[in-house]
C-alpha positions as CSV (number, residue, x, y, z in Angstrom):
1,M,48.9,-61.6,22.5
2,K,48.9,-57.4,24.7
3,T,49.0,-54.3,22.8
4,T,49.9,-51.1,24.2
5,V,49.1,-47.9,23.4
6,D,50.9,-45.3,23.5
7,N,48.8,-42.0,25.2
8,S,51.1,-39.7,23.4
9,S,49.2,-39.9,19.8
10,I,46.6,-38.7,21.6
11,P,45.7,-35.3,21.4
12,N,44.9,-33.6,24.9
13,P,42.0,-30.8,24.9
14,Q,44.1,-28.9,27.4
15,Q,47.9,-29.1,26.1
16,A,46.5,-28.4,22.5
17,N,46.7,-24.9,21.2
18,V,42.8,-24.9,20.4
19,P,41.0,-21.9,20.4
20,V,38.2,-22.1,23.0
21,S,34.8,-20.1,21.4
22,S,33.0,-17.0,23.0
23,P,30.2,-17.5,24.6
24,S,27.0,-17.6,22.5
25,F,24.9,-14.3,22.8
26,F,22.8,-16.3,25.4
27,Q,24.7,-19.3,26.4
28,T,26.5,-19.3,29.5
29,P,30.2,-18.7,29.9
30,I,32.8,-21.2,29.3
31,S,35.5,-19.9,31.5
32,P,34.3,-20.5,35.4
33,Y,36.0,-17.2,36.0
34,M,33.4,-15.1,33.7
35,K,30.7,-14.2,36.0
36,P,26.9,-15.1,34.6
37,P,25.0,-12.5,33.1
38,S,22.7,-10.6,34.8
39,M,18.8,-11.1,34.6
40,E,19.0,-7.4,33.7
41,Q,21.4,-8.2,31.2
42,I,19.6,-11.3,29.4
43,I,16.7,-8.9,29.1
44,V,18.4,-6.3,27.5
45,R,20.0,-8.2,25.2
46,A,16.5,-10.3,24.2
47,F,15.3,-6.9,23.7
48,L,17.8,-5.0,21.9
49,K,17.6,-8.8,19.9
50,N,13.6,-7.8,18.8
51,I,14.3,-3.9,18.1
52,P,15.1,-4.9,14.7
53,V,11.8,-7.0,14.1
54,F,9.5,-3.5,15.8
55,L,11.1,-1.2,13.8
56,V,9.7,-3.6,10.2
57,T,6.6,-4.3,12.3
58,L,5.7,-0.8,13.3
59,A,6.3,0.5,9.9
60,L,4.2,-2.6,8.0
61,I,1.3,-1.2,10.0
62,F,1.6,2.4,8.8
63,L,2.7,2.1,5.9
64,V,-1.3,-0.2,5.5
65,A,-3.0,2.5,7.4
66,C,-1.3,5.5,5.2
67,S,-2.6,4.0,1.7
68,S,-4.6,6.1,-0.4
69,A,-8.1,5.3,-0.7
70,P,-8.8,2.5,-3.4
71,K,-8.8,3.9,-6.8
72,Q,-11.0,1.3,-8.3
73,E,-15.0,2.0,-7.9
74,S,-16.5,-1.4,-7.1
75,A,-19.3,-2.7,-9.1
76,G,-22.4,-0.6,-7.1
77,E,-20.6,3.3,-8.0
78,Y,-19.7,1.6,-11.2
79,F,-23.1,1.0,-12.0
80,D,-24.8,3.9,-11.2
81,D,-22.1,6.0,-13.0
82,T,-23.0,4.2,-15.7
83,V,-26.9,4.9,-15.5
84,I,-25.6,8.5,-14.6
85,T,-23.6,8.8,-18.0
86,T,-26.3,7.1,-19.2
87,R,-29.4,10.1,-18.1
88,V,-26.9,13.1,-19.3
89,K,-26.7,11.3,-22.4
90,A,-30.0,11.2,-23.1
91,A,-31.1,14.5,-21.6
92,I,-28.5,15.8,-23.7
93,L,-29.6,14.5,-26.9
94,A,-33.5,15.6,-25.9
95,E,-32.1,19.6,-25.9
96,D,-33.2,20.5,-29.5
97,S,-30.2,23.1,-29.9
98,L,-27.8,20.6,-28.8
99,K,-28.3,18.1,-31.2
100,V,-25.9,18.5,-33.5
101,S,-23.5,19.3,-31.4
102,E,-20.3,16.2,-29.8
103,V,-20.3,16.1,-27.3
104,N,-19.2,13.6,-25.0
105,V,-19.9,12.3,-20.9
106,E,-17.9,10.1,-18.9
107,T,-18.6,9.6,-15.1
108,Y,-17.1,9.2,-12.1
109,K,-18.5,9.1,-8.1
110,G,-21.4,10.9,-9.7
111,T,-18.8,14.1,-11.0
112,V,-20.2,14.5,-14.4
113,Q,-16.7,15.4,-17.2
114,L,-18.5,16.8,-20.3
115,S,-15.7,17.5,-23.4
116,G,-16.0,17.8,-26.8
117,F,-16.9,20.7,-29.4
118,V,-20.6,22.9,-29.7
119,N,-21.4,25.9,-31.4
120,S,-22.6,28.4,-29.6
121,R,-21.8,29.6,-25.7
122,E,-24.8,29.3,-25.4
123,D,-25.1,25.5,-25.9
124,R,-22.2,24.9,-23.7
125,S,-24.0,26.6,-21.0
126,T,-27.0,24.7,-22.1
127,A,-25.2,21.3,-22.2
128,V,-23.6,22.2,-17.8
129,K,-27.3,22.7,-17.0
130,V,-28.7,19.4,-18.5
131,A,-26.1,17.7,-17.0
132,K,-26.5,19.0,-13.2
133,N,-30.3,19.0,-13.5
134,V,-30.0,14.8,-13.6
135,K,-30.9,13.3,-11.1
136,G,-27.5,11.7,-9.6
137,V,-25.0,14.0,-11.1
138,R,-22.7,16.1,-8.2
139,S,-20.9,18.2,-9.1
140,V,-20.4,18.9,-13.5
141,K,-17.0,19.4,-15.6
142,D,-16.8,21.8,-18.1
143,D,-14.6,20.7,-20.3
144,I,-16.2,21.4,-24.0
145,R,-14.8,23.6,-27.1
146,I,-16.8,26.3,-29.2
147,K,-16.1,25.6,-32.9
């Protein structure tokens, strides 16, 4: 029992109207009539492919390099500022004319900010002078109001 196979039912890829895919970016051409890309063309294509990666990397480097200084104090700076604040408060309380005043003291990186209320201009200038004489104070911002 012999079976014959009809060859007309098997599609021939050369006879069928199958679209031929175009070559990929770095593949060799499919058609024998197309020239293979030269070495310069391959290098340029590889370079063009990597430009977005290079630009993103460059942007990230500039973003990190241009970022501002940290806004938080380190533990040592915080401790130093706390010590300065305590010393300024103690010096203000030790001053007889300022005992009844409502002076608030805040310190950030050695800069003391005085705020609150005093009874006279003399008390205000005395509070600033006392704060400037404390060890560790770099500068004094005066936001004290007169009652």
